[in-house]
C-alpha positions in Angstrom: 87.4 90.7 79.9 84.3 88.7 80.7 86.3 86.5 83.1 87.7 89.5 84.9 84.3 91.0 85.3 82.9 87.6 86.6 85.8 87.4 89.1 85.1 90.9 90.2 81.4 90.1 90.7 82.3 87.0 92.7 84.7 88.8 95.0 82.2 91.6 95.5 79.3 89.2 96.4 81.6 87.3 98.8 82.4 90.6 100.5 78.7 91.6 100.8 77.7 88.2 102.1 80.4 88.0 104.7 79.9 91.6 105.8 76.5 90.8 107.0 77.7 88.3 109.6 81.2 89.3 110.7 83.3 92.4 111.6 86.9 92.3 110.5 89.9 94.3 111.5 91.1 97.0 109.2 94.8 97.2 110.1 97.3 99.9 109.2 100.7 98.6 108.2 104.1 100.4 108.1 107.2 98.8 106.9 110.3 98.6 104.7 111.2 97.2 101.3 114.5 95.9 100.1 115.0 94.8 96.5 117.2 94.3 93.5 116.5 95.1 89.8 114.7 92.2 88.1 114.3 93.4 84.5 114.8 96.3 82.2 113.5 96.6 78.7 116.3 98.8 77.4 119.6 99.0 79.2 121.2 97.6 82.3 120.6 98.1 86.0 122.7 97.1 89.0 122.2 98.2 92.6 119.8 98.0 95.5 116.3 99.4 96.1 115.4 100.5 99.6 112.1 101.9 100.6 109.4 102.4 103.2 105.6 102.2 102.9 102.3 102.7 104.7 99.3 100.6 103.9 95.6 100.5 105.0 93.9 97.2 104.5 90.2 96.4 104.7 89.3 92.8 105.3 85.9 92.1 103.7 85.8 88.4 104.5 87.9 85.6 105.8 89.4 85.3 102.3 89.5 88.7 100.7 90.9 92.1 101.5 91.3 95.4 99.7 94.2 97.9 100.3 95.5 101.3 99.6 99.2 102.1 100.0 101.8 104.7 99.4 105.6 104.6 99.9 109.0 106.0 99.0 111.5 103.9 97.1 115.2 104.9 96.5 117.3 103.1 94.0 121.1 103.3 94.6 123.2 101.9 91.9 123.8 102.3 88.1 121.4 102.5 85.3 123.0 102.4 81.9 121.0 102.8 78.7 122.0 101.5 75.3 123.2 104.9 74.3 125.7 104.8 77.2 123.9 107.4 79.4 124.3 106.6 83.0 122.2 107.5 86.1 123.5 106.8 89.6 120.2 106.9 91.6 116.6 107.7 91.4 113.5 107.9 93.6 109.8 107.0 93.0 106.7 107.3 95.0 104.4 104.2 94.5 100.7 104.9 95.1 98.8 101.6 94.8 95.4 100.0 95.3 95.1 96.3 95.5 93.4 93.1 96.6 94.6 90.1 98.6 93.4 86.6 98.7 93.9 84.7 102.0 93.4 81.2 100.7 95.4 79.5 103.5 95.4 80.5 107.2 98.3 82.9 107.2 99.4 82.9 103.6 98.2 85.3 100.9 98.4 86.2 97.2 98.1 89.8 96.4 97.9 92.1 93.4 98.3 95.9 93.4 98.2 98.5 90.6 98.6 102.2 90.5 101.2 104.8 89.7 105.0 105.0 90.3 105.4 108.8 90.6 108.8 110.0 89.5 110.4 112.3 92.1 113.4 113.5 90.2 114.5 114.5 86.7 115.5 111.0 85.8 112.0 109.4 86.2 108.5 110.1 85.2 105.1 108.8 86.4 104.2 105.4 85.0 101.7 102.6 85.6 102.9 100.0 88.2 101.8 96.4 88.4 102.7 94.5 91.6 101.9 90.8 92.3 103.0 89.4 95.6 103.1 86.3 97.7 103.4 86.4 101.5 102.5 85.5 105.0 101.1 87.2 108.1 103.2 86.0 111.0 101.7 86.5 114.5 104.0 88.3 116.9 102.1 88.7 120.2 98.9 90.5 119.5 100.2 92.1 116.3 101.2 90.6 113.0 104.3 90.9 110.8 103.7 90.9 107.0 106.5 89.2 105.1 106.0 89.3 101.3 108.0 88.7 98.1 106.9 91.3 95.5 107.6 91.9 91.9 107.1 95.6 91.1 106.9 96.3 87.4 106.8 99.7 85.8 105.1 99.7 82.4 107.2 100.7 79.4 105.8 103.8 77.7 106.7 105.8 74.7 107.7 109.4 74.7 108.3 112.1 72.0 111.1 113.0 71.7 112.7 109.9 73.0 113.4 110.3 76.7 115.9 108.5 79.0 115.5 104.9 80.0 113.9 105.7 83.4 111.5 108.3 82.0 110.2 105.7 79.5 109.6 103.0 82.2 110.1 99.4 81.4 112.0 98.4 84.5 111.1 96.2 87.5 112.3 95.1 91.0 112.1 91.9 93.0 111.7 92.9 96.6 111.1 91.6 100.1 108.6 93.6 102.1 108.4 93.6 105.9 105.4 95.3 107.4 104.3 95.8 111.0 100.5 96.0 111.6 99.5 98.7 114.1 
């Protein structure tokens, strides 16, 4: 915990020190996600995840940025739990806050956390953790964000026992393409 607090203080002091000397862009990004199931704690998932997102990013320095994002993800495929219950599709609304570290000219490491809000009877709202690795590619005066993301939904407990998707414990590996406006 002390290491996390120290890292947070260092990031904050870097932002304050840089903010005194430079003004950075705060771009708005819209884009699409395409993914596959990566892991499920209880059961089996096969299919494809498609989605769209909108994200606002605030560059605080040459190396650090903060972001807020929201999106819509639709999973089309089969989810089968150990008790042989099957779900054909589901939808979630990820609402996330995050940080990015631009350690190399156009490449970044990112981490977002927030909620995956269930949009149908098969899902419920659960904590989401999303690390990413990507690049900002220049296209004219704009930039294209290309990122590989691992979106994990934390496993929770329910009483009485709910379905696989209501409990969480599933994740996706996705490619994100975003266009900065």
